[in-house]
N, C-alpha and C positions, 0 to 999 in steps of 0.2 A: 301101159303095160307095166306090171310089177317086176322087180328084179328077180323074184323067185321063178318067173316064167322063162328066164334065160337059161340056156343049157349049162350044166356043170360038166365040162368036157376038157379033154387034153388040149394043150397049146397047139399041137400039130393039127388036130381036127378043126379047131377054131381058125387056124391060119388058112386051111383049105376053104372054109366058108368065105373069108375075106378075099381070097384069090378068085372066087366066083364073081366077085364084084369088080374085078380088074386090078386088084392090088397085087403087087409083085413081092414075093418073099425073099429076103436076104437073111440067111441064117447066121446069127451071131453066136457067141459062146454059149449063152444061157437063154437067149431070147430069139424069137423070130421078129425081125424088123421088116416092116412092109412099107412100100412106097407106091404111089399111083402116078401113072404117066400124065394124067390130066390135072393133077393137083400140084401145088407148090412143092418144090423139092425139100423144103424145110418141114413139111407135114409128114410125120412118121407115125406109124402105129407099131407099138411094141407089145408082143404077146410072149409071156414067159413059157419056156419049154418045160412045163410042169404037167403032172398027171391030171390036175384039176386047176383050171383058171378061175380065180375069184370072180364072182358075178358082178361086183361093183367095178372092178377093173374092166371087165368086158363091156359093161354099160358105157363107161367113159370112152373106150376105144371105138365103140359103135357110133357114139355121138361125134367123135373126131372124124370118122370116116364119112360122115354126112348121110348116113342111112338111118332108117328107123329100126327100132327093136323088132317090130313086126316083120319087116323085110329080112332082117338077119335070121329070125327064127324060121321063116318060110324057106330061106335058102338052106338053113341047117337041116331041115326036114327032108329036103330034096337031094341032099348029098349022100 
């Protein structure tokens, strides 16, 4: 899947999609920091609280989460 297929969306909406995969959001000053109860505590996903999250950053965070871009896009469509 190409990077252009990933949504260009706000950090808050992107965070909601990760939460549907079991990630827990901890709002920081300018970022949403997410942890997962079944993953090592040192594995963090950081999503900026911006109007639009860069697709390359989103791709990297999806990879860190251990899900595919297709799974993420499907969950995005269903939210």
